N, CA and C atoms as an extended XYZ file, in Angstrom:
549
Properties=species:S:1:pos:R:3:atomname:S:1:resname:S:1:resid:I:1 pbc="F F F"
N         0.863       -1.189       -0.020 N   UNK     1
C         0.014        0.007        0.006 CA  UNK     1
C         0.863        1.236        0.002 C   UNK     1
N         0.513        2.195       -0.771 N   UNK     2
C         1.204        3.474       -0.858 CA  UNK     2
C         0.199        4.621       -0.877 C   UNK     2
N         0.443        5.599       -0.054 N   UNK     3
C        -0.442        6.778       -0.061 CA  UNK     3
C         0.138        7.962       -0.877 C   UNK     3
N         1.281        7.739       -1.493 N   UNK     4
C         1.900        8.791       -2.268 CA  UNK     4
C         2.393        8.235       -3.632 C   UNK     4
N         1.747        7.245       -4.158 N   UNK     5
C         2.189        6.663       -5.414 CA  UNK     5
C         1.972        7.602       -6.591 C   UNK     5
N         0.871        8.320       -6.553 N   UNK     6
C         0.486        9.228       -7.645 CA  UNK     6
C         0.354       10.639       -7.064 C   UNK     6
N         0.895       11.644       -7.765 N   UNK     7
C         0.760       13.051       -7.277 CA  UNK     7
C        -0.710       13.390       -7.123 C   UNK     7
N        -1.024       14.239       -6.114 N   UNK     8
C        -2.437       14.622       -5.887 CA  UNK     8
C        -3.109       15.239       -7.069 C   UNK     8
N        -2.393       16.041       -7.863 N   UNK     9
C        -2.987       16.689       -9.039 CA  UNK     9
C        -3.449       15.613      -10.033 C   UNK     9
N        -2.591       14.583      -10.266 N   UNK    10
C        -2.989       13.506      -11.198 CA  UNK    10
C        -4.189       12.745      -10.645 C   UNK    10
N        -4.263       12.466       -9.368 N   UNK    11
C        -5.413       11.801       -8.794 CA  UNK    11
C        -6.666       12.636       -9.070 C   UNK    11
N        -6.557       13.967       -8.858 N   UNK    12
C        -7.716       14.821       -9.072 CA  UNK    12
C        -8.154       14.812      -10.524 C   UNK    12
N        -7.190       14.809      -11.466 N   UNK    13
C        -7.513       14.734      -12.860 CA  UNK    13
C        -8.263       13.432      -13.178 C   UNK    13
N        -7.805       12.361      -12.657 N   UNK    14
C        -8.397       11.055      -12.892 CA  UNK    14
C        -9.839       11.034      -12.284 C   UNK    14
N        -9.981       11.607      -11.122 N   UNK    15
C       -11.311       11.698      -10.499 CA  UNK    15
C       -12.237       12.515      -11.377 C   UNK    15
N       -11.755       13.610      -11.895 N   UNK    16
C       -12.560       14.469      -12.775 CA  UNK    16
C       -13.012       13.696      -13.993 C   UNK    16
N       -12.114       12.921      -14.573 N   UNK    17
C       -12.486       12.079      -15.763 CA  UNK    17
C       -13.540       11.051      -15.361 C   UNK    17
N       -13.318       10.413      -14.229 N   UNK    18
C       -14.325        9.422      -13.764 CA  UNK    18
C       -15.681       10.084      -13.537 C   UNK    18
N       -15.668       11.230      -12.936 N   UNK    19
C       -16.945       11.946      -12.637 CA  UNK    19
C       -17.640       12.331      -13.961 C   UNK    19
N       -16.857       12.778      -14.939 N   UNK    20
C       -17.439       13.145      -16.244 CA  UNK    20
C       -18.086       11.913      -16.891 C   UNK    20
N       -17.362       10.813      -16.872 N   UNK    21
C       -17.947        9.562      -17.450 CA  UNK    21
C       -19.203        9.123      -16.726 C   UNK    21
N       -19.148        9.232      -15.393 N   UNK    22
C       -20.342        8.887      -14.613 CA  UNK    22
C       -21.534        9.750      -14.935 C   UNK    22
N       -21.327       11.077      -14.975 N   UNK    23
C       -22.414       11.991      -15.264 CA  UNK    23
C       -22.908       11.860      -16.693 C   UNK    23
N       -22.026       11.412      -17.666 N   UNK    24
C       -22.436       11.235      -19.039 CA  UNK    24
C       -23.152        9.871      -19.253 C   UNK    24
N       -23.231        9.036      -18.193 N   UNK    25
C       -23.909        7.746      -18.356 CA  UNK    25
C       -23.066        6.703      -19.038 C   UNK    25
N       -21.731        6.840      -19.006 N   UNK    26
C       -20.826        5.912      -19.706 CA  UNK    26
C       -20.571        4.634      -18.863 C   UNK    26
N       -20.827        4.661      -17.560 N   UNK    27
C       -20.568        3.487      -16.717 CA  UNK    27
C       -21.666        2.419      -16.926 C   UNK    27
N       -21.323        1.191      -16.777 N   UNK    28
C       -22.278        0.087      -16.888 CA  UNK    28
C       -22.230       -0.754      -15.651 C   UNK    28
N       -23.340       -1.445      -15.419 N   UNK    29
C       -23.403       -2.381      -14.282 CA  UNK    29
C       -22.296       -3.377      -14.417 C   UNK    29
N       -21.589       -3.604      -13.313 N   UNK    30
C       -20.514       -4.607      -13.303 CA  UNK    30
C       -21.127       -5.993      -13.147 C   UNK    30
N       -20.480       -6.945      -13.779 N   UNK    31
C       -20.982       -8.327      -13.730 CA  UNK    31
C       -19.932       -9.235      -13.078 C   UNK    31
N       -20.267      -10.514      -13.047 N   UNK    32
C       -19.312      -11.505      -12.582 CA  UNK    32
C       -19.177      -12.515      -13.727 C   UNK    32
N       -18.002      -13.059      -13.857 N   UNK    33
C       -17.720      -14.000      -14.967 CA  UNK    33
C       -17.249      -13.242      -16.165 C   UNK    33
N       -16.972      -13.997      -17.229 N   UNK    34
C       -16.414      -13.455      -18.444 CA  UNK    34
C       -17.092      -14.063      -19.701 C   UNK    34
N       -17.181      -13.260      -20.747 N   UNK    35
C       -17.754      -13.754      -21.993 CA  UNK    35
C       -19.165      -14.301      -21.837 C   UNK    35
N       -19.397      -15.497      -22.320 N   UNK    36
C       -20.735      -16.120      -22.260 CA  UNK    36
C       -21.154      -16.430      -20.815 C   UNK    36
N       -20.148      -16.514      -19.905 N   UNK    37
C       -20.450      -16.815      -18.500 CA  UNK    37
C       -20.735      -15.550      -17.671 C   UNK    37
N       -20.664      -14.368      -18.264 N   UNK    38
C       -20.886      -13.129      -17.544 CA  UNK    38
C       -22.355      -12.990      -17.158 C   UNK    38
N       -22.499      -12.622      -15.897 N   UNK    39
C       -23.853      -12.429      -15.301 CA  UNK    39
C       -23.902      -11.157      -14.464 C   UNK    39
N       -25.077      -10.507      -14.488 N   UNK    40
C       -25.291       -9.387      -13.585 CA  UNK    40
C       -25.959      -10.008      -12.335 C   UNK    40
N       -25.262       -9.911      -11.213 N   UNK    41
C       -25.778      -10.543       -9.982 CA  UNK    41
C       -25.689       -9.498       -8.861 C   UNK    41
N       -26.803       -8.840       -8.619 N   UNK    42
C       -26.807       -7.799       -7.594 CA  UNK    42
C       -26.616       -8.294       -6.195 C   UNK    42
N       -26.771       -9.620       -5.913 N   UNK    43
C       -26.476      -10.148       -4.615 CA  UNK    43
C       -24.956      -10.254       -4.399 C   UNK    43
N       -24.180      -10.126       -5.472 N   UNK    44
C       -22.701      -10.237       -5.394 CA  UNK    44
C       -22.066       -8.838       -5.504 C   UNK    44
N       -22.519       -8.046       -6.481 N   UNK    45
C       -21.878       -6.722       -6.622 CA  UNK    45
C       -22.863       -5.731       -7.229 C   UNK    45
N       -22.742       -4.469       -6.797 N   UNK    46
C       -23.663       -3.434       -7.293 CA  UNK    46
C       -22.927       -2.210       -7.772 C   UNK    46
N       -21.643       -2.336       -8.017 N   UNK    47
C       -20.854       -1.207       -8.512 CA  UNK    47
C       -21.098       -1.036      -10.000 C   UNK    47
N       -20.545        0.050      -10.540 N   UNK    48
C       -20.626        0.368      -11.977 CA  UNK    48
C       -19.189        0.596      -12.465 C   UNK    48
N       -18.903        0.206      -13.733 N   UNK    49
C       -17.544        0.307      -14.230 CA  UNK    49
C       -17.489        0.954      -15.605 C   UNK    49
N       -16.333        1.456      -15.947 N   UNK    50
C       -16.010        2.003      -17.274 CA  UNK    50
C       -14.635        1.553      -17.618 C   UNK    50
N       -14.493        0.632      -18.590 N   UNK    51
C       -13.171        0.086      -18.935 CA  UNK    51
C       -12.312        1.162      -19.596 C   UNK    51
N       -11.024        1.147      -19.281 N   UNK    52
C       -10.059        2.016      -19.898 CA  UNK    52
C        -9.466        1.290      -21.076 C   UNK    52
N        -9.458        1.895      -22.221 N   UNK    53
C        -8.952        1.316      -23.453 CA  UNK    53
C        -7.550        1.838      -23.732 C   UNK    53
N        -6.593        0.895      -23.828 N   UNK    54
C        -5.157        1.306      -23.967 CA  UNK    54
C        -4.946        2.223      -25.147 C   UNK    54
N        -5.618        1.987      -26.233 N   UNK    55
C        -5.431        2.873      -27.434 CA  UNK    55
C        -6.112        4.202      -27.337 C   UNK    55
N        -6.917        4.435      -26.291 N   UNK    56
C        -7.675        5.718      -26.206 CA  UNK    56
C        -7.510        6.343      -24.810 C   UNK    56
N        -6.345        6.153      -24.222 N   UNK    57
C        -6.131        6.683      -22.877 CA  UNK    57
C        -5.955        8.237      -22.922 C   UNK    57
N        -6.483        8.935      -21.953 N   UNK    58
C        -6.275       10.357      -21.830 CA  UNK    58
C        -4.826       10.590      -21.360 C   UNK    58
N        -4.446       11.843      -21.311 N   UNK    59
C        -3.077       12.126      -20.809 CA  UNK    59
C        -2.900       11.732      -19.332 C   UNK    59
N        -3.917       11.934      -18.524 N   UNK    60
C        -3.851       11.529      -17.118 CA  UNK    60
C        -3.771       10.034      -17.027 C   UNK    60
N        -4.563        9.333      -17.813 N   UNK    61
C        -4.565        7.884      -17.766 CA  UNK    61
C        -3.213        7.309      -18.238 C   UNK    61
N        -2.616        7.941      -19.257 N   UNK    62
C        -1.311        7.518      -19.704 CA  UNK    62
C        -0.243        7.685      -18.626 C   UNK    62
N        -0.324        8.827      -17.895 N   UNK    63
C         0.605        9.059      -16.809 CA  UNK    63
C         0.434        8.007      -15.746 C   UNK    63
N        -0.735        7.621      -15.419 N   UNK    64
C        -0.949        6.545      -14.441 CA  UNK    64
C        -0.352        5.249      -15.009 C   UNK    64
N        -0.660        4.909      -16.255 N   UNK    65
C        -0.155        3.693      -16.894 CA  UNK    65
C         1.350        3.625      -16.807 C   UNK    65
N         2.013        4.760      -17.017 N   UNK    66
C         3.500        4.792      -16.985 CA  UNK    66
C         3.977        4.503      -15.548 C   UNK    66
N         3.332        5.029      -14.580 N   UNK    67
C         3.709        4.750      -13.160 CA  UNK    67
C         3.484        3.277      -12.856 C   UNK    67
N         2.327        2.735      -13.280 N   UNK    68
C         2.061        1.344      -13.062 CA  UNK    68
C         3.038        0.400      -13.812 C   UNK    68
N         3.512        0.881      -14.951 N   UNK    69
C         4.555        0.106      -15.674 CA  UNK    69
C         5.784       -0.073      -14.830 C   UNK    69
N         6.126        0.969      -14.036 N   UNK    70
C         7.244        0.869      -13.140 CA  UNK    70
C         6.996       -0.209      -12.083 C   UNK    70
N         5.747       -0.305      -11.603 N   UNK    71
C         5.370       -1.375      -10.640 CA  UNK    71
C         5.573       -2.755      -11.309 C   UNK    71
N         5.088       -2.855      -12.528 N   UNK    72
C         5.196       -4.171      -13.267 CA  UNK    72
C         6.652       -4.556      -13.353 C   UNK    72
N         7.490       -3.670      -13.775 N   UNK    73
C         8.908       -4.014      -13.950 CA  UNK    73
C         9.571       -4.353      -12.621 C   UNK    73
N         9.244       -3.605      -11.565 N   UNK    74
C         9.862       -3.874      -10.233 CA  UNK    74
C         9.399       -5.219       -9.686 C   UNK    74
N         8.128       -5.512       -9.855 N   UNK    75
C         7.590       -6.754       -9.335 CA  UNK    75
C         8.209       -7.959      -10.104 C   UNK    75
N         8.302       -7.787      -11.421 N   UNK    76
C         8.892       -8.859      -12.237 CA  UNK    76
C        10.362       -9.083      -11.835 C   UNK    76
N        11.100       -8.010      -11.564 N   UNK    77
C        12.492       -8.140      -11.165 CA  UNK    77
C        12.642       -8.867       -9.817 C   UNK    77
N        11.750       -8.553       -8.871 N   UNK    78
C        11.880       -9.049       -7.536 CA  UNK    78
C        11.159      -10.366       -7.260 C   UNK    78
N         9.971      -10.554       -7.925 N   UNK    79
C         9.122      -11.714       -7.644 CA  UNK    79
C         9.006      -12.685       -8.801 C   UNK    79
N         9.514      -12.334       -9.960 N   UNK    80
C         9.500      -13.214      -11.112 CA  UNK    80
C         8.065      -13.687      -11.469 C   UNK    80
N         7.102      -12.749      -11.437 N   UNK    81
C         5.732      -13.144      -11.715 CA  UNK    81
C         5.399      -13.221      -13.183 C   UNK    81
N         6.220      -12.728      -14.057 N   UNK    82
C         5.967      -12.760      -15.496 CA  UNK    82
C         4.789      -11.885      -15.895 C   UNK    82
N         4.651      -10.732      -15.235 N   UNK    83
C         3.551       -9.793      -15.558 CA  UNK    83
C         3.824       -9.225      -16.934 C   UNK    83
N         2.759       -9.200      -17.732 N   UNK    84
C         2.906       -8.779      -19.149 CA  UNK    84
C         2.103       -7.532      -19.475 C   UNK    84
N         0.864       -7.500      -19.094 N   UNK    85
C         0.023       -6.368      -19.496 CA  UNK    85
C        -0.942       -5.999      -18.394 C   UNK    85
N        -1.542       -4.811      -18.532 N   UNK    86
C        -2.456       -4.282      -17.560 CA  UNK    86
C        -3.833       -4.079      -18.206 C   UNK    86
N        -4.856       -4.494      -17.489 N   UNK    87
C        -6.235       -4.185      -17.889 CA  UNK    87
C        -6.856       -3.427      -16.679 C   UNK    87
N        -7.658       -2.409      -16.908 N   UNK    88
C        -8.177       -1.610      -15.802 CA  UNK    88
C        -9.487       -0.915      -16.182 C   UNK    88
N       -10.224       -0.553      -15.155 N   UNK    89
C       -11.429        0.219      -15.353 CA  UNK    89
C       -11.616        1.221      -14.192 C   UNK    89
N       -12.384        2.280      -14.513 N   UNK    90
C       -12.890        3.138      -13.437 CA  UNK    90
C       -14.009        2.344      -12.776 C   UNK    90
N       -14.151        2.550      -11.458 N   UNK    91
C       -15.328        1.951      -10.749 CA  UNK    91
C       -15.936        3.043       -9.890 C   UNK    91
N       -17.270        3.026       -9.846 N   UNK    92
C       -17.965        3.884       -8.939 CA  UNK    92
C       -18.925        3.011       -8.111 C   UNK    92
N       -18.901        3.257       -6.804 N   UNK    93
C       -19.843        2.635       -5.892 CA  UNK    93
C       -20.753        3.734       -5.413 C   UNK    93
N       -21.975        3.798       -5.945 N   UNK    94
C       -22.927        4.763       -5.392 CA  UNK    94
C       -23.224        4.401       -3.952 C   UNK    94
N       -23.772        5.324       -3.230 N   UNK    95
C       -24.139        5.057       -1.810 CA  UNK    95
C       -24.945        3.764       -1.747 C   UNK    95
N       -24.500        2.872       -0.843 N   UNK    96
C       -25.159        1.574       -0.687 CA  UNK    96
C       -24.544        0.439       -1.490 C   UNK    96
N       -23.656        0.750       -2.440 N   UNK    97
C       -23.071       -0.269       -3.295 CA  UNK    97
C       -21.983       -1.058       -2.593 C   UNK    97
N       -21.742       -2.261       -3.060 N   UNK    98
C       -20.797       -3.204       -2.441 CA  UNK    98
C       -20.322       -4.228       -3.462 C   UNK    98
N       -19.319       -5.005       -3.051 N   UNK    99
C       -18.891       -6.190       -3.866 CA  UNK    99
C       -18.510       -7.239       -2.850 C   UNK    99
N       -19.254       -8.318       -2.800 N   UNK   100
C       -19.066       -9.381       -1.800 CA  UNK   100
C       -17.709      -10.084       -1.976 C   UNK   100
N       -17.383      -10.873       -1.053 N   UNK   101
C       -16.089      -11.573       -0.970 CA  UNK   101
C       -15.812      -12.353       -2.281 C   UNK   101
N       -14.601      -12.202       -2.842 N   UNK   102
C       -14.254      -12.829       -4.101 CA  UNK   102
C       -12.716      -12.815       -4.306 C   UNK   102
N       -12.289      -13.532       -5.301 N   UNK   103
C       -10.947      -13.509       -5.799 CA  UNK   103
C       -10.970      -12.817       -7.175 C   UNK   103
N        -9.872      -12.195       -7.572 N   UNK   104
C        -9.806      -11.550       -8.871 CA  UNK   104
C        -9.330      -12.489       -9.950 C   UNK   104
N        -9.974      -13.617      -10.088 N   UNK   105
C        -9.667      -14.621      -11.077 CA  UNK   105
C       -10.929      -15.139      -11.712 C   UNK   105
N       -10.928      -15.359      -12.989 N   UNK   106
C       -12.012      -16.008      -13.644 CA  UNK   106
C       -11.813      -17.538      -13.513 C   UNK   106
N       -12.861      -18.267      -13.410 N   UNK   107
C       -12.777      -19.717      -13.331 CA  UNK   107
C       -12.008      -20.299      -14.523 C   UNK   107
N       -11.086      -21.149      -14.263 N   UNK   108
C       -10.322      -21.821      -15.305 CA  UNK   108
C        -9.271      -20.958      -15.988 C   UNK   108
N        -9.096      -19.716      -15.483 N   UNK   109
C        -8.120      -18.825      -16.079 CA  UNK   109
C        -7.230      -18.261      -14.951 C   UNK   109
N        -5.965      -18.254      -15.139 N   UNK   110
C        -5.050      -17.746      -14.075 CA  UNK   110
C        -4.177      -16.603      -14.555 C   UNK   110
N        -4.648      -15.872      -15.536 N   UNK   111
C        -3.830      -14.789      -16.085 CA  UNK   111
C        -3.668      -13.556      -15.199 C   UNK   111
N        -4.718      -13.222      -14.437 N   UNK   112
C        -4.607      -12.088      -13.500 CA  UNK   112
C        -3.690      -12.516      -12.330 C   UNK   112
N        -2.637      -11.764      -12.180 N   UNK   113
C        -1.663      -12.098      -11.123 CA  UNK   113
C        -1.592      -11.086      -10.016 C   UNK   113
N        -1.670       -9.783      -10.354 N   UNK   114
C        -1.474       -8.758       -9.368 CA  UNK   114
C        -2.611       -7.733       -9.532 C   UNK   114
N        -3.406       -7.550       -8.486 N   UNK   115
C        -4.516       -6.603       -8.444 CA  UNK   115
C        -4.009       -5.251       -7.947 C   UNK   115
N        -4.497       -4.213       -8.538 N   UNK   116
C        -4.121       -2.825       -8.126 CA  UNK   116
C        -5.395       -1.976       -8.039 C   UNK   116
N        -5.473       -1.219       -6.944 N   UNK   117
C        -6.633       -0.262       -6.851 CA  UNK   117
C        -6.058        1.085       -6.417 C   UNK   117
N        -6.403        2.114       -7.208 N   UNK   118
C        -6.058        3.482       -6.918 CA  UNK   118
C        -7.363        4.212       -6.541 C   UNK   118
N        -7.369        4.811       -5.364 N   UNK   119
C        -8.592        5.478       -4.900 CA  UNK   119
C        -8.581        6.940       -5.258 C   UNK   119
N        -9.779        7.460       -5.568 N   UNK   120
C        -9.931        8.847       -6.087 CA  UNK   120
C       -10.879        9.653       -5.252 C   UNK   120
N       -10.886        9.476       -3.914 N   UNK   121
C       -11.912       10.042       -3.040 CA  UNK   121
C       -11.319       11.078       -2.110 C   UNK   121
N       -11.765       12.311       -2.241 N   UNK   122
C       -11.362       13.398       -1.325 CA  UNK   122
C       -12.096       13.297       -0.014 C   UNK   122
N       -11.398       13.483        1.078 N   UNK   123
C       -11.942       13.622        2.397 CA  UNK   123
C       -12.709       12.380        2.899 C   UNK   123
N       -12.263       11.231        2.506 N   UNK   124
C       -12.953       10.021        2.970 CA  UNK   124
C       -12.753        9.785        4.452 C   UNK   124
N       -13.796        9.409        5.142 N   UNK   125
C       -13.817        9.130        6.577 CA  UNK   125
C       -14.250        7.696        6.829 C   UNK   125
N       -13.816        7.100        7.956 N   UNK   126
C       -14.255        5.728        8.261 CA  UNK   126
C       -15.819        5.619        8.233 C   UNK   126
N       -16.494        6.629        8.664 N   UNK   127
C       -17.966        6.575        8.705 CA  UNK   127
C       -18.585        6.479        7.290 C   UNK   127
N       -17.778        6.789        6.244 N   UNK   128
C       -18.263        6.726        4.865 CA  UNK   128
C       -18.346        5.309        4.346 C   UNK   128
N       -17.849        4.317        5.098 N   UNK   129
C       -17.898        2.920        4.665 CA  UNK   129
C       -17.002        2.693        3.453 C   UNK   129
N       -17.365        1.702        2.654 N   UNK   130
C       -16.660        1.483        1.379 CA  UNK   130
C       -15.239        0.962        1.533 C   UNK   130
N       -14.854        0.507        2.685 N   UNK   131
C       -13.472       -0.058        2.858 CA  UNK   131
C       -13.305       -1.300        2.001 C   UNK   131
N       -12.042       -1.474        1.624 N   UNK   132
C       -11.610       -2.758        1.033 CA  UNK   132
C       -11.212       -3.666        2.160 C   UNK   132
N       -11.874       -4.789        2.290 N   UNK   133
C       -11.514       -5.777        3.314 CA  UNK   133
C       -10.744       -6.910        2.622 C   UNK   133
N        -9.486       -7.094        3.014 N   UNK   134
C        -8.660       -8.132        2.464 CA  UNK   134
C        -8.499       -9.212        3.533 C   UNK   134
N        -8.872      -10.423        3.187 N   UNK   135
C        -8.742      -11.539        4.134 CA  UNK   135
C        -7.340      -12.114        4.015 C   UNK   135
N        -6.653      -12.162        5.181 N   UNK   136
C        -5.268      -12.605        5.171 CA  UNK   136
C        -5.116      -14.111        5.380 C   UNK   136
N        -6.235      -14.771        5.747 N   UNK   137
C        -6.232      -16.222        5.923 CA  UNK   137
C        -7.572      -16.747        5.435 C   UNK   137
N        -7.569      -17.453        4.283 N   UNK   138
C        -8.825      -17.925        3.699 CA  UNK   138
C        -9.650      -18.788        4.647 C   UNK   138
N        -9.028      -19.429        5.586 N   UNK   139
C        -9.721      -20.305        6.509 CA  UNK   139
C       -10.257      -19.588        7.755 C   UNK   139
N        -9.921      -18.303        7.940 N   UNK   140
C       -10.325      -17.575        9.142 CA  UNK   140
C       -10.960      -16.282        8.755 C   UNK   140
N       -12.286      -16.214        8.816 N   UNK   141
C       -13.013      -15.009        8.411 CA  UNK   141
C       -12.745      -13.803        9.329 C   UNK   141
N       -12.113      -14.048       10.477 N   UNK   142
C       -11.817      -12.896       11.366 CA  UNK   142
C       -10.373      -12.357       11.123 C   UNK   142
N        -9.681      -12.961       10.198 N   UNK   143
C        -8.310      -12.509        9.842 CA  UNK   143
C        -8.377      -11.632        8.591 C   UNK   143
N        -8.424      -10.320        8.802 N   UNK   144
C        -8.479       -9.439        7.655 CA  UNK   144
C        -7.876       -8.085        8.011 C   UNK   144
N        -7.598       -7.293        6.979 N   UNK   145
C        -7.218       -5.897        7.140 CA  UNK   145
C        -8.222       -5.073        6.337 C   UNK   145
N        -8.532       -3.896        6.818 N   UNK   146
C        -9.435       -3.017        6.066 CA  UNK   146
C        -8.673       -1.798        5.637 C   UNK   146
N        -8.909       -1.428        4.388 N   UNK   147
C        -8.192       -0.301        3.759 CA  UNK   147
C        -9.228        0.739        3.361 C   UNK   147
N        -9.099        1.912        3.906 N   UNK   148
C        -9.991        3.005        3.536 CA  UNK   148
C        -9.605        3.498        2.133 C   UNK   148
N       -10.600        3.881        1.343 N   UNK   149
C       -10.370        4.374       -0.053 CA  UNK   149
C        -9.968        5.834       -0.089 C   UNK   149
N        -8.808        6.141        0.455 N   UNK   150
C        -8.316        7.531        0.568 CA  UNK   150
C        -7.734        8.048       -0.751 C   UNK   150
N        -7.928        9.276       -0.975 N   UNK   151
C        -7.466        9.983       -2.211 CA  UNK   151
C        -5.971        9.666       -2.474 C   UNK   151
N        -5.700        9.044       -3.560 N   UNK   152
C        -4.290        8.779       -3.962 CA  UNK   152
C        -3.708        7.470       -3.419 C   UNK   152
N        -4.423        6.771       -2.621 N   UNK   153
C        -3.897        5.501       -2.067 CA  UNK   153
C        -3.929        4.431       -3.113 C   UNK   153
N        -2.813        3.708       -3.235 N   UNK   154
C        -2.680        2.574       -4.149 CA  UNK   154
C        -2.518        1.319       -3.263 C   UNK   154
N        -3.324        0.307       -3.600 N   UNK   155
C        -3.280       -0.954       -2.929 CA  UNK   155
C        -2.953       -2.033       -3.965 C   UNK   155
N        -2.036       -2.942       -3.678 N   UNK   156
C        -1.725       -4.031       -4.584 CA  UNK   156
C        -1.746       -5.318       -3.772 C   UNK   156
N        -2.184       -6.424       -4.403 N   UNK   157
C        -2.172       -7.730       -3.747 CA  UNK   157
C        -2.259       -8.789       -4.826 C   UNK   157
N        -1.875       -9.986       -4.478 N   UNK   158
C        -1.897      -11.116       -5.410 CA  UNK   158
C        -3.346      -11.526       -5.705 C   UNK   158
N        -3.694      -11.505       -6.965 N   UNK   159
C        -5.079      -11.676       -7.388 CA  UNK   159
C        -5.692      -13.022       -6.972 C   UNK   159
N        -4.947      -14.060       -7.076 N   UNK   160
C        -5.503      -15.409       -6.784 CA  UNK   160
C        -5.279      -15.840       -5.340 C   UNK   160
N        -4.609      -15.025       -4.589 N   UNK   161
C        -4.217      -15.440       -3.196 CA  UNK   161
C        -5.194      -14.861       -2.162 C   UNK   161
N        -5.650      -13.658       -2.352 N   UNK   162
C        -6.379      -12.936       -1.274 CA  UNK   162
C        -7.820      -12.722       -1.621 C   UNK   162
N        -8.691      -13.399       -0.882 N   UNK   163
C       -10.120      -13.086       -0.945 CA  UNK   163
C       -10.292      -11.672       -0.404 C   UNK   163
N       -11.218      -10.905       -0.984 N   UNK   164
C       -11.416       -9.525       -0.548 CA  UNK   164
C       -12.858       -9.134       -0.924 C   UNK   164
N       -13.293       -8.013       -0.318 N   UNK   165
C       -14.611       -7.498       -0.649 CA  UNK   165
C       -14.577       -6.007       -0.415 C   UNK   165
N       -15.564       -5.340       -1.052 N   UNK   166
C       -15.768       -3.891       -0.816 CA  UNK   166
C       -17.014       -3.768        0.036 C   UNK   166
N       -16.827       -3.267        1.238 N   UNK   167
C       -17.952       -3.071        2.141 CA  UNK   167
C       -18.863       -1.980        1.628 C   UNK   167
N       -20.156       -2.005        1.990 N   UNK   168
C       -21.065       -1.011        1.451 CA  UNK   168
C       -20.590        0.451        1.720 C   UNK   168
N       -20.634        1.198        0.668 N   UNK   169
C       -20.245        2.640        0.746 CA  UNK   169
C       -21.455        3.446        1.214 C   UNK   169
N       -21.204        4.453        1.987 N   UNK   170
C       -22.271        5.328        2.474 CA  UNK   170
C       -22.324        6.628        1.627 C   UNK   170
N       -21.368        6.801        0.801 N   UNK   171
C       -21.364        7.929       -0.187 CA  UNK   171
C       -20.668        7.454       -1.416 C   UNK   171
N       -20.775        8.193       -2.453 N   UNK   172
C       -20.193        7.826       -3.750 CA  UNK   172
C       -18.668        7.597       -3.589 C   UNK   172
N       -18.194        6.504       -4.168 N   UNK   173
C       -16.784        6.109       -4.023 CA  UNK   173
C       -16.214        5.772       -5.391 C   UNK   173
N       -15.121        6.488       -5.777 N   UNK   174
C       -14.487        6.270       -7.056 CA  UNK   174
C       -13.130        5.609       -6.911 C   UNK   174
N       -12.766        4.774       -7.915 N   UNK   175
C       -11.438        4.172       -7.938 CA  UNK   175
C       -11.113        3.753       -9.388 C   UNK   175
N        -9.842        3.420       -9.550 N   UNK   176
C        -9.409        2.725      -10.774 CA  UNK   176
C        -8.877        1.360      -10.293 C   UNK   176
N        -9.475        0.329      -10.813 N   UNK   177
C        -9.080       -1.017      -10.493 CA  UNK   177
C        -8.437       -1.677      -11.677 C   UNK   177
N        -7.308       -2.315      -11.465 N   UNK   178
C        -6.624       -2.978      -12.587 CA  UNK   178
C        -5.970       -4.280      -12.172 C   UNK   178
N        -5.577       -5.025      -13.178 N   UNK   179
C        -4.919       -6.316      -12.931 CA  UNK   179
C        -3.777       -6.482      -13.914 C   UNK   179
N        -2.635       -6.768      -13.382 N   UNK   180
C        -1.521       -7.145      -14.227 CA  UNK   180
C        -1.682       -8.628      -14.584 C   UNK   180
N        -1.535       -8.924      -15.851 N   UNK   181
C        -1.799      -10.311      -16.358 CA  UNK   181
C        -0.543      -10.894      -16.935 C   UNK   181
N        -0.528      -12.231      -16.977 N   UNK   182
C         0.517      -12.929      -17.688 CA  UNK   182
C         0.034      -13.270      -19.093 C   UNK   182
N         0.925      -13.804      -19.911 N   UNK   183
C         0.505      -14.210      -21.255 CA  UNK   183
C        -0.317      -15.473      -21.205 C   UNK   183
């Protein structure tokens, strides 16, 4: 976790872009699964997403991509994960929205290796809810850490290793969520 990974001005620019997309109706209900197995299941997740397209990134999005490329290279040097590419989307959790406990892997596919979340929320307080709860022991539901979605905070974790969930937000919550994948 890093609270200073991205300069505050860049975080604000990204938040502005997310807000514009949200207000323009560009976000879609998030689903679970992939391709023909994709389903909209409100008992599992109620957030909305807007995928970032590598060929159409804004200047602020490119600046974030470049910083995340540094993460990819450093992780590959130190942990030999074979990270190859990044996929990411903006996410918004309207008041009351959540995402129940899950892993960031599709069934039968193990390409997502490292999950990254950059939070875009000014003045977030614990009473606002919306914390990311990461379970540190899959066999013990009481073993977890909670991460508040503070402006500029970057959280990374192994996609297939850590069950996690987004607790219900009490106010609108913005982030960019991405996954480094292998070939």
